[in-house]
N, C-alpha and C positions, 0 to 999 in steps of 0.2 A: 504493500500500500504506500502510495506517495503522500506523505503527510504534508508536503509543501504545495500539493496540487491546488487546494482552495486559495492559497495565497497567490500563487503564480497565475492562476486563472483570473483572479480579480485584477492583477496588475496588467495582464495582457488585454483585458477587456476595457481598461481605462488607461490609454496611452499617457495622459498627463501625469497620472499617479506613478506609472512606471518610470517616466523621466525624472520625476522628483525623487523616487527611491534610489535610482542610479546616481543622481547628483549627490546624494548624501552618502551612499555606500562606497562609491569609487574613491573619494579622498580618504575615507577611514581605512579602506583596504590597503591603499598605497602607504599611508602612514604606518599602519601595522607592519607591513612588509619592511618598510624602511627602518623602523625601530628594531625589529628582529635582526636585520642585517647589520646595523650599526653596533648592536650589543655584542656581536661576535668579534668585532675589531677594536672595541673601545673598552678600556678599563674604567670601572665606575664604582663609587662607594657613596653611601648616604648615611648621615648620622644626625642625631638629635639629642637634646638635653638642655640643662641649665646653661645660660650664657655667662661664662666666667672667663677670666683672662687666660687660664690654662687651656680652655676649649678653643680659643681663637688666638693663641700665642703667635701664630705665624701671619696674622692679619693685623698689622699695627694701626690701621686707620679706624678700627672699631672704637667708638668713644668710650672713655673710662666711665662716664656717667651711667652707662647701661650695663656695666659689669657688676657681678656680685650675687646673682641668683634670683632677682625679681623678674628677669626676662627669660624666656625659653628661646631656643634657636633650632634651625635646621641647616645642615651643611650638605651640599650636593657637589661632588667632585668627579670630573671625568678627565682621563689623561691617555696619552699615547707615547710610546717610546720608539724611536727610530735610530738606526746606526748613525754615528757621527759623520761618516763619509757621505751620507745622503743629504747633509745640510750644507748650505752655501758657506763660502769662506768669509764670514762676517762675524762681528762681535755679537754677544748675546743681546745687548741692549738694542742694537740695530735690527736684529732679527725679530725681536718682540715688536718693535715699531712697525715693521713691514707686515708681520703676521696680523697685527691689529688693524692696520689699514685695509687689508684684504677681507678679514672676517667682519669687521664693523661695517664695511661697505656693502658686503653681501646681505647682512642683516637689514641695513637701512633700505636696500633696494628690493629685496625679495620676500621679506617676511610680513605677513598680515599685521602682526603686532606693531610693526614700524609705521604702517599707514594710520593706525589708530593713535599712536603716540604723537604723530605730527600735529594732531589737532589739540591735544591736551598738554603736551610736554612743555615745561618751562624753558628748556634750552633753546627753543626756536626751530623753525623749519629748515634754516640754512645748515644746521648741524647734521642733517640727513643727506645733504648734497654730496655727490661724488667728488667734486673738486675740493670741497671743504675737508672731507675725510682723508683724501690723498695727500693733503698738506699738513695734516694733524701730527704734532710731535708728541702728543699725549703727556704734556707737561701738567703739573699740578694746577688744577683750576679749569682746565679745558673740558668742554662738554662735547660728547659725541652721541648721535642718535637721540637727541632731545633730553634724555634722563640720566645718561651715564657721565658723571662728573669725576674727573681724575682726583682722587683723594691722596694717593701716594704712588710714587714711581721709584723703582729701584733698577739699577742696571750695571752690568760689568761684562767682561769678555766671556765669563763662564755662564752667564745667564741674566735674566731680568724678569720683572713682573710689574704689572700696573693694577692698582686697587681702585675700582670705580665705586663711588657712592651712587646709589640709585635714588635720584631726586625726582619723585613722581609729581610734585606740585610745588608751586612757588612758596607756599607755607605748609609746614608739616601738620597733617590732621592728627588730632589727639587720638591716641590708641591705634594708629595705623602701623602696619609692619614696616620695618626698615631693613636695609641690607647692603651688601657689598658684592660686586662681581670682580673676581680676581683672575687675571689671565697672565700666563707667563711661560717661560721656557728655561731649562737649565741643563747643563751637561752632567750626566750621571753615569759613571763606569763605562766610558767610551760610547755612550748613547746620548741622544738629546730627548728629554722628556718635555712634552708640551701639555699644559693643563688649562682647564677652565673650571672655575669653582664659584658657586653661589652660596652665600651664607645670608640667612634672613633671621630676624628676631622680632619678638613682640612681647608685651607684658603678659604674664601668666593669665590665662583665661581667654586670650585672644586667639584668632585663627589666621595662619599664614597661607598664602597661595600654594606654597610647596607642600603643604600638608594635605592638599586635595589631590586625590589620585589622578584625576583627569588632567589637571594643570601640571602636575609633576611629570606625567607621561609626555605631554607636549613639550615641556621644558627639556626633557631628555633628548627627544628627537632633534630639537633645534640645537642644543649644545653639542651633541655628538656629531651632527652633520657639519656644523661650523668648525669644530675641532679637526675633522677630517679634511675639510677644504683648506684650512689654514696650513696644516702640515703638507698637504699636496702642493700648495702654492710655493712653499719654501723648497720642496723637492724640485719643483720646476725651475726655480732660480739656480739650483745646483746643476741641473741638466744644461741650462743656458751657459753657465760658466764652462762646462766641459766642451761645449760646441764652439767656443771662441778660440 
């Protein structure tokens, strides 16, 4: 017995309903496939708990005023490691800058979230423009894609990272979640490790976007895809060096 027959018969009898169903199902199916594929090539870990200095010791831009246990946090980290020989002959700080220009540019041009942020983001529409991002040095205070304000930048030959404050409104709404996006690369045991990490916090009793299963799933797809594209971009620079 075909248990789907009543459903499929109804869809085929009503073409508009069929089109609507396909319009919803196709993107979900593709994102599911993409999530499964990326999960096989991306290392990933998520943690949660009280927001203390020990819990975010490696993210120095987290304000001291929110540390101490009255806030809870969620950390979501994804990373890839590639042989050092596959990276261009550039210092760590320069590679991080090029990586960010590529990935932030892709986010600003291709992701639905970016189009929504253009309307509400306090950083302004120009921070989404290709020309703006391609010239960005990611110095402290610079804003990219409307809401990502550089809070801390570190760099050396062996690696570097940028800590972005996520500024969602001109004035902080009381009780709203806060967070940091940390992106960087570093040399580790003859390899280069590239990572993207989001940490969010809120007062106990509140709810953060990354605590919602659907939002977390979409976040993973976006973060993992951009991580792969950023690493692939740097590999391409290495291939260009070889061709010269």
